[in-house]
N, C-alpha and C positions, 0 to 999 in steps of 0.2 A: 480805440474809435476817436477819443478827444483828442489824443496827441497829434493823429493825423490830419485833423481841422487847424489844429494849433499851429503844425508845421507848414500845412499848406496856406493859410491865410497870414502868415509872417508876423510882421511888426503889429500887426492889431491885437492880437491876443499873446504877444511876447511874454508878459507878466506870467504868463500860467504854463510857460513850458517845463520849469522845474517841478511845478505841480503834477504835471502829466507825466514826467520821467519818472517822479517818487512814486506815483500810483503804479507803474509798471513793475517798478523795482518790488512793491510790496504783492503785487500780483504774482511775480514770478515765485517769491519767497513763500507764499501762501500754495501755490501750485505744488512746490519742491517738497513741502511738509507733506501735502495729500499724498504725492506719489510716494514718498517714503514711508507713510502709513500704512498704504494699500501692499507695498512689497514686505511691510514686517507681517501683516496678516497672513498674506500668502506662504512665508515662511513658516508663521505659527509661534512666532514670539509672544510670550505672555503680556507683555507690557503694551502690544498693540492695540489700538481701537478698534472695536468691531463695527461691523455695518457699513463699512465704505466702499 
């Protein structure tokens, strides 16, 4: 959401663009780990986290 606002308003918030892009990257990485853990639970891996 913040990235859309920064891109929409352009120069006024240009300093925050890279922070927003980094936030999207961190969120994507966290989502990937979450999906990998869910897949591991469904496979029955012993090292997978339970309750996801």
